[in-house]
Biopython code that builds the backbone (N, CA, C, O; Angstrom):
import numpy as np
from Bio.PDB.StructureBuilder import StructureBuilder

atoms = [
    (1, "UNK", "N", (19.605, 0.071, 33.362)),
    (1, "UNK", "CA", (19.930, 0.943, 32.255)),
    (1, "UNK", "C", (19.445, 2.361, 32.585)),
    (1, "UNK", "O", (18.379, 2.537, 33.175)),
    (2, "UNK", "N", (20.219, 3.341, 32.210)),
    (2, "UNK", "CA", (19.846, 4.733, 32.477)),
    (2, "UNK", "C", (18.852, 5.233, 31.432)),
    (2, "UNK", "O", (18.719, 4.657, 30.352)),
    (3, "UNK", "N", (18.159, 6.313, 31.775)),
    (3, "UNK", "CA", (17.230, 6.913, 30.825)),
    (3, "UNK", "C", (17.955, 7.311, 29.541)),
    (3, "UNK", "O", (17.481, 7.021, 28.443)),
    (4, "UNK", "N", (19.098, 7.972, 29.678)),
    (4, "UNK", "CA", (19.827, 8.483, 28.508)),
    (4, "UNK", "C", (20.170, 7.363, 27.531)),
    (4, "UNK", "O", (19.966, 7.515, 26.326)),
    (5, "UNK", "N", (20.684, 6.252, 28.025)),
    (5, "UNK", "CA", (21.047, 5.158, 27.111)),
    (5, "UNK", "C", (19.799, 4.468, 26.546)),
    (5, "UNK", "O", (19.793, 4.068, 25.382)),
    (6, "UNK", "N", (18.756, 4.327, 27.348)),
    (6, "UNK", "CA", (17.512, 3.727, 26.845)),
    (6, "UNK", "C", (16.879, 4.622, 25.774)),
    (6, "UNK", "O", (16.371, 4.120, 24.771)),
    (7, "UNK", "N", (16.904, 5.931, 25.980)),
    (7, "UNK", "CA", (16.346, 6.862, 25.000)),
    (7, "UNK", "C", (17.143, 6.809, 23.701)),
    (7, "UNK", "O", (16.566, 6.795, 22.614)),
    (8, "UNK", "N", (18.454, 6.781, 23.814)),
    (8, "UNK", "CA", (19.309, 6.688, 22.627)),
    (8, "UNK", "C", (19.015, 5.403, 21.853)),
    (8, "UNK", "O", (18.936, 5.427, 20.625)),
    (9, "UNK", "N", (18.855, 4.291, 22.554)),
    (9, "UNK", "CA", (18.524, 3.022, 21.908)),
    (9, "UNK", "C", (17.164, 3.090, 21.215)),
    (9, "UNK", "O", (17.012, 2.590, 20.100)),
    (10, "UNK", "N", (16.172, 3.706, 21.870)),
    (10, "UNK", "CA", (14.830, 3.845, 21.283)),
    (10, "UNK", "C", (14.901, 4.594, 19.966)),
    (10, "UNK", "O", (14.384, 4.128, 18.950)),
    (11, "UNK", "N", (15.534, 5.742, 19.982)),
    (11, "UNK", "CA", (15.606, 6.573, 18.780)),
    (11, "UNK", "C", (16.421, 5.883, 17.686)),
    (11, "UNK", "O", (15.993, 5.847, 16.532)),
    (12, "UNK", "N", (17.571, 5.344, 18.024)),
    (12, "UNK", "CA", (18.401, 4.656, 17.025)),
    (12, "UNK", "C", (17.690, 3.470, 16.412)),
    (12, "UNK", "O", (17.799, 3.235, 15.209)),
    (13, "UNK", "N", (16.962, 2.719, 17.223)),
    (13, "UNK", "CA", (16.200, 1.571, 16.714)),
    (13, "UNK", "C", (15.179, 2.018, 15.671)),
    (13, "UNK", "O", (15.049, 1.385, 14.623)),
    (14, "UNK", "N", (14.462, 3.089, 15.945)),
    (14, "UNK", "CA", (13.434, 3.560, 15.024)),
    (14, "UNK", "C", (14.030, 4.280, 13.817)),
    (14, "UNK", "O", (13.446, 4.244, 12.734)),
    (15, "UNK", "N", (15.173, 4.928, 13.981)),
    (15, "UNK", "CA", (15.834, 5.572, 12.836)),
    (15, "UNK", "C", (16.239, 4.546, 11.784)),
    (15, "UNK", "O", (16.158, 4.819, 10.586)),
    (16, "UNK", "N", (16.673, 3.374, 12.224)),
    (16, "UNK", "CA", (17.123, 2.332, 11.300)),
    (16, "UNK", "C", (16.011, 1.839, 10.377)),
    (16, "UNK", "O", (16.277, 1.432, 9.247)),
    (17, "UNK", "N", (14.772, 1.873, 10.852)),
    (17, "UNK", "CA", (13.665, 1.348, 10.059)),
    (17, "UNK", "C", (12.884, 2.409, 9.292)),
    (17, "UNK", "O", (11.832, 2.107, 8.728)),
    (18, "UNK", "N", (13.380, 3.646, 9.260)),
    (18, "UNK", "CA", (12.633, 4.736, 8.629)),
    (18, "UNK", "C", (13.310, 5.208, 7.351)),
    (18, "UNK", "O", (14.529, 5.129, 7.198)),
    (19, "UNK", "N", (12.469, 5.706, 6.429)),
    (19, "UNK", "CA", (12.950, 6.347, 5.209)),
    (19, "UNK", "C", (12.044, 7.537, 4.901)),
    (19, "UNK", "O", (10.944, 7.645, 5.443)),
    (20, "UNK", "N", (12.506, 8.412, 4.044)),
    (20, "UNK", "CA", (11.682, 9.514, 3.558)),
    (20, "UNK", "C", (11.156, 10.416, 4.657)),
    (20, "UNK", "O", (11.872, 10.766, 5.595)),
    (21, "UNK", "N", (9.881, 10.788, 4.522)),
    (21, "UNK", "CA", (9.246, 11.712, 5.461)),
    (21, "UNK", "C", (9.217, 11.148, 6.877)),
    (21, "UNK", "O", (9.360, 11.891, 7.848)),
    (22, "UNK", "N", (9.036, 9.856, 6.989)),
    (22, "UNK", "CA", (9.004, 9.233, 8.311)),
    (22, "UNK", "C", (10.350, 9.404, 9.030)),
    (22, "UNK", "O", (10.386, 9.660, 10.234)),
    (23, "UNK", "N", (11.432, 9.263, 8.304)),
    (23, "UNK", "CA", (12.766, 9.463, 8.866)),
    (23, "UNK", "C", (12.973, 10.930, 9.230)),
    (23, "UNK", "O", (13.481, 11.242, 10.307)),
    (24, "UNK", "N", (12.581, 11.827, 8.334)),
    (24, "UNK", "CA", (12.727, 13.253, 8.595)),
    (24, "UNK", "C", (11.946, 13.671, 9.835)),
    (24, "UNK", "O", (12.444, 14.434, 10.663)),
    (25, "UNK", "N", (10.718, 13.168, 9.958)),
    (25, "UNK", "CA", (9.880, 13.522, 11.109)),
    (25, "UNK", "C", (10.496, 13.057, 12.417)),
    (25, "UNK", "O", (10.437, 13.766, 13.421)),
    (26, "UNK", "N", (11.082, 11.880, 12.408)),
    (26, "UNK", "CA", (11.704, 11.385, 13.645)),
    (26, "UNK", "C", (12.927, 12.233, 13.999)),
    (26, "UNK", "O", (13.152, 12.532, 15.172)),
    (27, "UNK", "N", (13.711, 12.617, 13.004)),
    (27, "UNK", "CA", (14.890, 13.441, 13.263)),
    (27, "UNK", "C", (14.511, 14.842, 13.724)),
    (27, "UNK", "O", (15.137, 15.383, 14.636)),
    (28, "UNK", "N", (13.495, 15.435, 13.107)),
    (28, "UNK", "CA", (13.127, 16.824, 13.400)),
    (28, "UNK", "C", (11.987, 16.946, 14.409)),
    (28, "UNK", "O", (11.949, 17.911, 15.173)),
    (29, "UNK", "N", (11.062, 15.995, 14.427)),
    (29, "UNK", "CA", (9.864, 16.113, 15.250)),
    (29, "UNK", "C", (10.031, 15.687, 16.697)),
    (29, "UNK", "O", (9.292, 16.133, 17.574)),
    (30, "UNK", "N", (10.998, 14.830, 16.939)),
    (30, "UNK", "CA", (11.223, 14.362, 18.309)),
    (30, "UNK", "C", (12.174, 15.337, 18.977)),
    (30, "UNK", "O", (13.394, 15.190, 18.910)),
    (31, "UNK", "N", (11.588, 16.339, 19.623)),
    (31, "UNK", "CA", (12.392, 17.416, 20.185)),
    (31, "UNK", "C", (12.438, 17.421, 21.696)),
    (31, "UNK", "O", (12.258, 16.396, 22.354)),
    (32, "UNK", "N", (12.682, 18.596, 22.222)),
    (32, "UNK", "CA", (12.871, 18.776, 23.658)),
    (32, "UNK", "C", (11.638, 18.354, 24.475)),
    (32, "UNK", "O", (11.763, 17.634, 25.466)),
    (33, "UNK", "N", (10.458, 18.803, 24.055)),
    (33, "UNK", "CA", (9.241, 18.494, 24.831)),
    (33, "UNK", "C", (8.960, 16.994, 24.849)),
    (33, "UNK", "O", (8.570, 16.448, 25.881)),
    (34, "UNK", "N", (9.157, 16.327, 23.711)),
    (34, "UNK", "CA", (8.908, 14.882, 23.643)),
    (34, "UNK", "C", (9.902, 14.116, 24.517)),
    (34, "UNK", "O", (9.532, 13.172, 25.215)),
    (35, "UNK", "N", (11.154, 14.532, 24.468)),
    (35, "UNK", "CA", (12.169, 13.875, 25.307)),
    (35, "UNK", "C", (11.896, 14.129, 26.784)),
    (35, "UNK", "O", (12.057, 13.231, 27.611)),
    (36, "UNK", "N", (11.485, 15.340, 27.114)),
    (36, "UNK", "CA", (11.168, 15.675, 28.505)),
    (36, "UNK", "C", (9.990, 14.839, 29.015)),
    (36, "UNK", "O", (10.005, 14.379, 30.157)),
    (37, "UNK", "N", (8.970, 14.640, 28.171)),
    (37, "UNK", "CA", (7.844, 13.779, 28.541)),
    (37, "UNK", "C", (8.339, 12.366, 28.871)),
    (37, "UNK", "O", (7.946, 11.775, 29.877)),
    (38, "UNK", "N", (9.201, 11.844, 28.010)),
    (38, "UNK", "CA", (9.719, 10.495, 28.251)),
    (38, "UNK", "C", (10.517, 10.416, 29.545)),
    (38, "UNK", "O", (10.391, 9.457, 30.307)),
    (39, "UNK", "N", (11.328, 11.421, 29.781)),
    (39, "UNK", "CA", (12.195, 11.411, 30.962)),
    (39, "UNK", "C", (11.439, 11.614, 32.266)),
    (39, "UNK", "O", (11.723, 10.950, 33.263)),
    (40, "UNK", "N", (10.471, 12.534, 32.261)),
    (40, "UNK", "CA", (9.801, 12.893, 33.514)),
    (40, "UNK", "C", (8.489, 12.151, 33.774)),
    (40, "UNK", "O", (8.035, 12.077, 34.916)),
    (41, "UNK", "N", (7.881, 11.607, 32.728)),
    (41, "UNK", "CA", (6.591, 10.930, 32.899)),
    (41, "UNK", "C", (6.694, 9.442, 32.571)),
    (41, "UNK", "O", (6.429, 8.596, 33.424)),
    (42, "UNK", "N", (7.080, 9.126, 31.335)),
    (42, "UNK", "CA", (7.058, 7.725, 30.884)),
    (42, "UNK", "C", (8.079, 6.868, 31.625)),
    (42, "UNK", "O", (7.739, 5.819, 32.171)),
    (43, "UNK", "N", (9.331, 7.319, 31.642)),
    (43, "UNK", "CA", (10.401, 6.518, 32.248)),
    (43, "UNK", "C", (10.148, 6.218, 33.726)),
    (43, "UNK", "O", (10.301, 5.067, 34.135)),
    (44, "UNK", "N", (9.766, 7.212, 34.551)),
    (44, "UNK", "CA", (9.481, 6.902, 35.962)),
    (44, "UNK", "C", (8.294, 5.949, 36.130)),
    (44, "UNK", "O", (8.266, 5.151, 37.067)),
    (45, "UNK", "N", (7.322, 6.029, 35.232)),
    (45, "UNK", "CA", (6.138, 5.176, 35.357)),
    (45, "UNK", "C", (6.391, 3.744, 34.888)),
    (45, "UNK", "O", (5.889, 2.798, 35.495)),
    (46, "UNK", "N", (7.173, 3.575, 33.803)),
    (46, "UNK", "CA", (7.324, 2.248, 33.205)),
    (46, "UNK", "C", (8.747, 1.700, 33.243)),
    (46, "UNK", "O", (8.931, 0.484, 33.301)),
    (47, "UNK", "N", (9.745, 2.561, 33.211)),
    (47, "UNK", "CA", (11.132, 2.104, 33.255)),
    (47, "UNK", "C", (11.623, 1.442, 31.987)),
    (47, "UNK", "O", (12.699, 0.844, 31.983)),
    (48, "UNK", "N", (10.860, 1.533, 30.913)),
    (48, "UNK", "CA", (11.273, 0.993, 29.613)),
    (48, "UNK", "C", (10.447, 1.668, 28.514)),
    (48, "UNK", "O", (9.480, 2.380, 28.786)),
    (49, "UNK", "N", (10.854, 1.424, 27.274)),
    (49, "UNK", "CA", (10.149, 1.994, 26.130)),
    (49, "UNK", "C", (9.544, 0.914, 25.235)),
    (49, "UNK", "O", (9.283, 1.156, 24.057)),
    (50, "UNK", "N", (9.322, -0.268, 25.788)),
    (50, "UNK", "CA", (8.713, -1.350, 25.018)),
    (50, "UNK", "C", (7.346, -0.922, 24.502)),
    (50, "UNK", "O", (6.568, -0.296, 25.222)),
    (51, "UNK", "N", (7.061, -1.261, 23.256)),
    (51, "UNK", "CA", (5.761, -1.021, 22.613)),
    (51, "UNK", "C", (5.480, 0.464, 22.356)),
    (51, "UNK", "O", (4.347, 0.836, 22.052)),
    (52, "UNK", "N", (6.506, 1.308, 22.477)),
    (52, "UNK", "CA", (6.345, 2.743, 22.268)),
    (52, "UNK", "C", (6.997, 3.127, 20.942)),
    (52, "UNK", "O", (8.154, 2.789, 20.690)),
    (53, "UNK", "N", (6.246, 3.838, 20.095)),
    (53, "UNK", "CA", (6.706, 4.207, 18.763)),
    (53, "UNK", "C", (6.685, 5.727, 18.615)),
    (53, "UNK", "O", (5.606, 6.319, 18.569)),
    (54, "UNK", "N", (7.863, 6.381, 18.538)),
    (54, "UNK", "CA", (7.899, 7.836, 18.376)),
    (54, "UNK", "C", (7.603, 8.241, 16.937)),
    (54, "UNK", "O", (7.974, 7.536, 15.999)),
    (55, "UNK", "N", (6.930, 9.384, 16.766)),
    (55, "UNK", "CA", (6.596, 9.915, 15.441)),
    (55, "UNK", "C", (5.993, 8.817, 14.560)),
    (55, "UNK", "O", (6.527, 8.474, 13.505)),
    (56, "UNK", "N", (4.878, 8.285, 15.025)),
    (56, "UNK", "CA", (4.217, 7.156, 14.370)),
    (56, "UNK", "C", (3.264, 7.644, 13.281)),
    (56, "UNK", "O", (2.407, 8.490, 13.537)),
    (57, "UNK", "N", (3.412, 7.117, 12.081)),
    (57, "UNK", "CA", (2.623, 7.532, 10.913)),
    (57, "UNK", "C", (1.243, 6.875, 10.916)),
    (57, "UNK", "O", (1.121, 5.658, 11.062)),
    (58, "UNK", "N", (0.201, 7.705, 10.750)),
    (58, "UNK", "CA", (-1.166, 7.202, 10.650)),
    (58, "UNK", "C", (-1.867, 7.880, 9.481)),
    (58, "UNK", "O", (-1.492, 8.984, 9.088)),
    (59, "UNK", "N", (-2.882, 7.226, 8.924)),
    (59, "UNK", "CA", (-3.695, 7.822, 7.867)),
    (59, "UNK", "C", (-4.695, 8.776, 8.483)),
    (59, "UNK", "O", (-5.214, 8.530, 9.572)),
    (60, "UNK", "N", (-4.966, 9.881, 7.771)),
    (60, "UNK", "CA", (-5.992, 10.788, 8.267)),
    (60, "UNK", "C", (-7.265, 10.613, 7.439)),
    (60, "UNK", "O", (-7.327, 9.754, 6.560)),
    (61, "UNK", "N", (-8.273, 11.428, 7.724)),
    (61, "UNK", "CA", (-9.564, 11.293, 7.061)),
    (61, "UNK", "C", (-9.621, 11.988, 5.709)),
    (61, "UNK", "O", (-10.667, 11.988, 5.059)),
    (62, "UNK", "N", (-8.517, 12.579, 5.277)),
    (62, "UNK", "CA", (-8.488, 13.261, 3.993)),
    (62, "UNK", "C", (-7.490, 12.583, 3.056)),
    (62, "UNK", "O", (-6.890, 13.240, 2.205)),
    (63, "UNK", "N", (-7.313, 11.275, 3.212)),
    (63, "UNK", "CA", (-6.407, 10.460, 2.400)),
    (63, "UNK", "C", (-4.958, 10.927, 2.471)),
    (63, "UNK", "O", (-4.201, 10.762, 1.514)),
    (64, "UNK", "N", (-4.585, 11.494, 3.574)),
    (64, "UNK", "CA", (-3.206, 11.915, 3.801)),
    (64, "UNK", "C", (-2.646, 11.185, 5.004)),
    (64, "UNK", "O", (-3.210, 10.192, 5.464)),
    (65, "UNK", "N", (-1.547, 11.682, 5.502)),
    (65, "UNK", "CA", (-0.900, 11.070, 6.656)),
    (65, "UNK", "C", (-0.591, 12.131, 7.697)),
    (65, "UNK", "O", (-0.345, 13.294, 7.376)),
    (66, "UNK", "N", (-0.609, 11.708, 8.939)),
    (66, "UNK", "CA", (-0.220, 12.535, 10.075)),
    (66, "UNK", "C", (0.765, 11.716, 10.903)),
    (66, "UNK", "O", (0.886, 10.504, 10.728)),
    (67, "UNK", "N", (1.451, 12.385, 11.788)),
    (67, "UNK", "CA", (2.403, 11.715, 12.661)),
    (67, "UNK", "C", (2.038, 11.984, 14.109)),
    (67, "UNK", "O", (1.915, 13.133, 14.532)),
    (68, "UNK", "N", (1.868, 10.910, 14.860)),
    (68, "UNK", "CA", (1.606, 11.007, 16.290)),
    (68, "UNK", "C", (2.939, 11.214, 17.000)),
    (68, "UNK", "O", (3.959, 10.673, 16.574)),
    (69, "UNK", "N", (2.937, 11.978, 18.058)),
    (69, "UNK", "CA", (4.183, 12.116, 18.818)),
    (69, "UNK", "C", (4.636, 10.744, 19.299)),
    (69, "UNK", "O", (5.806, 10.386, 19.171)),
    (70, "UNK", "N", (3.704, 9.984, 19.851)),
    (70, "UNK", "CA", (3.991, 8.622, 20.273)),
    (70, "UNK", "C", (2.752, 7.755, 20.066)),
    (70, "UNK", "O", (1.622, 8.211, 20.239)),
    (71, "UNK", "N", (2.982, 6.518, 19.697)),
    (71, "UNK", "CA", (1.922, 5.509, 19.701)),
    (71, "UNK", "C", (2.397, 4.401, 20.641)),
    (71, "UNK", "O", (3.533, 3.936, 20.554)),
    (72, "UNK", "N", (1.509, 3.995, 21.532)),
    (72, "UNK", "CA", (1.789, 2.851, 22.394)),
    (72, "UNK", "C", (0.881, 1.743, 21.895)),
    (72, "UNK", "O", (-0.343, 1.874, 21.919)),
    (73, "UNK", "N", (1.484, 0.646, 21.440)),
    (73, "UNK", "CA", (0.697, -0.451, 20.870)),
    (73, "UNK", "C", (1.178, -1.775, 21.442)),
    (73, "UNK", "O", (2.343, -2.153, 21.317)),
    (74, "UNK", "N", (0.252, -2.449, 22.062)),
    (74, "UNK", "CA", (0.550, -3.763, 22.626)),
    (74, "UNK", "C", (-0.677, -4.628, 22.438)),
    (74, "UNK", "O", (-1.730, -4.365, 23.018)),
    (75, "UNK", "N", (-0.538, -5.659, 21.627)),
    (75, "UNK", "CA", (-1.689, -6.493, 21.306)),
    (75, "UNK", "C", (-2.743, -5.655, 20.596)),
    (75, "UNK", "O", (-2.430, -4.973, 19.620)),
    (76, "UNK", "N", (-3.967, -5.694, 21.061)),
    (76, "UNK", "CA", (-5.036, -4.902, 20.483)),
    (76, "UNK", "C", (-5.201, -3.545, 21.130)),
    (76, "UNK", "O", (-6.112, -2.795, 20.781)),
    (77, "UNK", "N", (-4.340, -3.226, 22.058)),
    (77, "UNK", "CA", (-4.408, -1.976, 22.812)),
    (77, "UNK", "C", (-3.581, -0.908, 22.104)),
    (77, "UNK", "O", (-2.383, -1.095, 21.891)),
    (78, "UNK", "N", (-4.217, 0.225, 21.731)),
    (78, "UNK", "CA", (-3.512, 1.302, 21.026)),
    (78, "UNK", "C", (-3.838, 2.638, 21.678)),
    (78, "UNK", "O", (-5.001, 2.964, 21.913)),
    (79, "UNK", "N", (-2.784, 3.408, 21.968)),
    (79, "UNK", "CA", (-2.951, 4.715, 22.601)),
    (79, "UNK", "C", (-2.117, 5.737, 21.830)),
    (79, "UNK", "O", (-0.960, 5.485, 21.492)),
    (80, "UNK", "N", (-2.713, 6.877, 21.561)),
    (80, "UNK", "CA", (-2.018, 8.006, 20.942)),
    (80, "UNK", "C", (-1.610, 8.968, 22.050)),
    (80, "UNK", "O", (-2.424, 9.320, 22.904)),
    (81, "UNK", "N", (-0.354, 9.391, 22.035)),
    (81, "UNK", "CA", (0.134, 10.357, 23.012)),
    (81, "UNK", "C", (0.658, 11.565, 22.247)),
    (81, "UNK", "O", (1.583, 11.448, 21.445)),
    (82, "UNK", "N", (0.067, 12.710, 22.498)),
    (82, "UNK", "CA", (0.477, 13.951, 21.847)),
    (82, "UNK", "C", (1.033, 14.910, 22.890)),
    (82, "UNK", "O", (0.437, 15.100, 23.949)),
    (83, "UNK", "N", (2.172, 15.508, 22.587)),
    (83, "UNK", "CA", (2.802, 16.478, 23.462)),
    (83, "UNK", "C", (2.607, 17.846, 22.805)),
    (83, "UNK", "O", (3.259, 18.154, 21.808)),
    (84, "UNK", "N", (1.734, 18.643, 23.347)),
    (84, "UNK", "CA", (1.433, 19.949, 22.768)),
    (84, "UNK", "C", (2.235, 21.028, 23.464)),
    (84, "UNK", "O", (1.744, 21.723, 24.353)),
    (85, "UNK", "N", (3.467, 21.151, 23.043)),
    (85, "UNK", "CA", (4.342, 22.153, 23.629)),
    (85, "UNK", "C", (4.139, 23.492, 22.934)),
    (85, "UNK", "O", (3.894, 23.552, 21.729)),
    (86, "UNK", "N", (4.244, 24.544, 23.697)),
    (86, "UNK", "CA", (4.172, 25.872, 23.111)),
    (86, "UNK", "C", (5.585, 26.301, 22.766)),
    (86, "UNK", "O", (6.486, 26.261, 23.604)),
    (87, "UNK", "N", (5.762, 26.708, 21.530)),
    (87, "UNK", "CA", (7.077, 27.160, 21.102)),
    (87, "UNK", "C", (6.963, 28.411, 20.271)),
    (87, "UNK", "O", (5.866, 28.897, 19.994)),
    (88, "UNK", "N", (8.093, 28.921, 19.880)),
    (88, "UNK", "CA", (8.092, 30.148, 19.088)),
    (88, "UNK", "C", (7.401, 29.954, 17.745)),
    (88, "UNK", "O", (6.904, 30.916, 17.159)),
    (89, "UNK", "N", (7.365, 28.704, 17.248)),
    (89, "UNK", "CA", (6.704, 28.488, 15.957)),
    (89, "UNK", "C", (5.204, 28.776, 16.034)),
    (89, "UNK", "O", (4.604, 29.094, 15.007)),
    (90, "UNK", "N", (4.581, 28.678, 17.193)),
    (90, "UNK", "CA", (3.154, 28.969, 17.313)),
    (90, "UNK", "C", (2.873, 30.467, 17.211)),
    (90, "UNK", "O", (1.787, 30.873, 16.797)),
    (91, "UNK", "N", (3.831, 31.268, 17.581)),
    (91, "UNK", "CA", (3.665, 32.712, 17.493)),
    (91, "UNK", "C", (3.536, 33.165, 16.037)),
    (91, "UNK", "O", (2.845, 34.141, 15.745)),
    (92, "UNK", "N", (4.205, 32.450, 15.122)),
    (92, "UNK", "CA", (4.276, 32.869, 13.726)),
    (92, "UNK", "C", (3.384, 32.057, 12.785)),
    (92, "UNK", "O", (3.527, 32.176, 11.568)),
    (93, "UNK", "N", (2.480, 31.247, 13.302)),
    (93, "UNK", "CA", (1.658, 30.412, 12.423)),
    (93, "UNK", "C", (0.607, 31.264, 11.724)),
    (93, "UNK", "O", (0.065, 32.217, 12.282)),
    (94, "UNK", "N", (0.343, 30.878, 10.475)),
    (94, "UNK", "CA", (-0.694, 31.584, 9.729)),
    (94, "UNK", "C", (-2.050, 30.912, 9.962)),
    (94, "UNK", "O", (-2.130, 29.891, 10.645)),
    (95, "UNK", "N", (-3.102, 31.483, 9.398)),
    (95, "UNK", "CA", (-4.460, 30.951, 9.608)),
    (95, "UNK", "C", (-4.600, 29.523, 9.104)),
    (95, "UNK", "O", (-5.267, 28.706, 9.739)),
    (96, "UNK", "N", (-3.975, 29.210, 7.960)),
    (96, "UNK", "CA", (-4.070, 27.857, 7.410)),
    (96, "UNK", "C", (-3.430, 26.857, 8.358)),
    (96, "UNK", "O", (-4.006, 25.799, 8.613)),
    (97, "UNK", "N", (-2.258, 27.167, 8.882)),
    (97, "UNK", "CA", (-1.571, 26.261, 9.803)),
    (97, "UNK", "C", (-2.368, 26.082, 11.098)),
    (97, "UNK", "O", (-2.448, 24.979, 11.639)),
    (98, "UNK", "N", (-2.951, 27.167, 11.584)),
    (98, "UNK", "CA", (-3.767, 27.097, 12.786)),
    (98, "UNK", "C", (-4.974, 26.194, 12.549)),
    (98, "UNK", "O", (-5.265, 25.319, 13.366)),
    (99, "UNK", "N", (-5.685, 26.403, 11.426)),
    (99, "UNK", "CA", (-6.861, 25.586, 11.093)),
    (99, "UNK", "C", (-6.471, 24.127, 10.888)),
    (99, "UNK", "O", (-7.179, 23.223, 11.330)),
    (100, "UNK", "N", (-5.343, 23.900, 10.216)),
    (100, "UNK", "CA", (-4.893, 22.532, 9.975)),
    (100, "UNK", "C", (-4.589, 21.822, 11.288)),
    (100, "UNK", "O", (-4.885, 20.635, 11.425)),
    (101, "UNK", "N", (-4.012, 22.516, 12.242)),
    (101, "UNK", "CA", (-3.732, 21.897, 13.531)),
    (101, "UNK", "C", (-5.019, 21.539, 14.268)),
    (101, "UNK", "O", (-5.089, 20.493, 14.914)),
    (102, "UNK", "N", (-6.034, 22.389, 14.179)),
    (102, "UNK", "CA", (-7.325, 22.066, 14.801)),
    (102, "UNK", "C", (-7.958, 20.846, 14.143)),
    (102, "UNK", "O", (-8.493, 19.978, 14.833)),
    (103, "UNK", "N", (-7.901, 20.772, 12.818)),
    (103, "UNK", "CA", (-8.425, 19.604, 12.096)),
    (103, "UNK", "C", (-7.668, 18.348, 12.519)),
    (103, "UNK", "O", (-8.273, 17.303, 12.759)),
    (104, "UNK", "N", (-6.353, 18.455, 12.610)),
    (104, "UNK", "CA", (-5.519, 17.325, 13.026)),
    (104, "UNK", "C", (-5.938, 16.828, 14.399)),
    (104, "UNK", "O", (-6.093, 15.624, 14.602)),
    (105, "UNK", "N", (-6.121, 17.746, 15.345)),
    (105, "UNK", "CA", (-6.526, 17.363, 16.690)),
    (105, "UNK", "C", (-7.877, 16.658, 16.671)),
    (105, "UNK", "O", (-8.064, 15.655, 17.358)),
    (106, "UNK", "N", (-8.807, 17.174, 15.895)),
    (106, "UNK", "CA", (-10.139, 16.549, 15.799)),
    (106, "UNK", "C", (-10.039, 15.154, 15.190)),
    (106, "UNK", "O", (-10.697, 14.232, 15.672)),
    (107, "UNK", "N", (-9.241, 14.978, 14.155)),
    (107, "UNK", "CA", (-9.098, 13.667, 13.543)),
    (107, "UNK", "C", (-8.482, 12.663, 14.518)),
    (107, "UNK", "O", (-8.879, 11.498, 14.550)),
    (108, "UNK", "N", (-7.519, 13.114, 15.304)),
    (108, "UNK", "CA", (-6.898, 12.210, 16.269)),
    (108, "UNK", "C", (-7.905, 11.782, 17.331)),
    (108, "UNK", "O", (-7.891, 10.634, 17.776)),
    (109, "UNK", "N", (-8.760, 12.682, 17.728)),
    (109, "UNK", "CA", (-9.781, 12.339, 18.728)),
    (109, "UNK", "C", (-10.781, 11.339, 18.153)),
    (109, "UNK", "O", (-11.176, 10.385, 18.823)),
    (110, "UNK", "N", (-11.179, 11.567, 16.916)),
    (110, "UNK", "CA", (-12.142, 10.651, 16.263)),
    (110, "UNK", "C", (-11.505, 9.291, 16.097)),
    (110, "UNK", "O", (-12.136, 8.374, 15.572)),
]
sb = StructureBuilder()
sb.init_structure("model")
sb.init_model(0)
sb.init_chain("A")
sb.init_seg("    ")
for serial, (resi, resn, name, xyz) in enumerate(atoms, 1):
    if name == "N":
        sb.init_residue(resn, " ", resi, " ")
    sb.init_atom(name, np.array(xyz, "f"), 0.0, 1.0, " ", f" {name:<3s}", serial, name[0])
structure = sb.get_structure()
């Protein structure tokens, strides 16, 4: 199977099981950098997307929710994968957004 068809299957599979914000995040949050990571790093290393969950919803420490770029979960093994791409949106972020992103990063590490 080619990367393109496997990637399409991955996204379509997860779109079917999503609603609300989770669906919106998968449609809008899985962009160029995330796809490039899958194509150039994940696919050559593993050749499949088994146990990989894009835009995975997790609880944060402030009784809210955050979305991981990818979660790899197999049995008791769980890994968070974040793709920190620089884009034009970072040029225009305000202080609150900047601080919130730092808090998010710290919570993910904890």
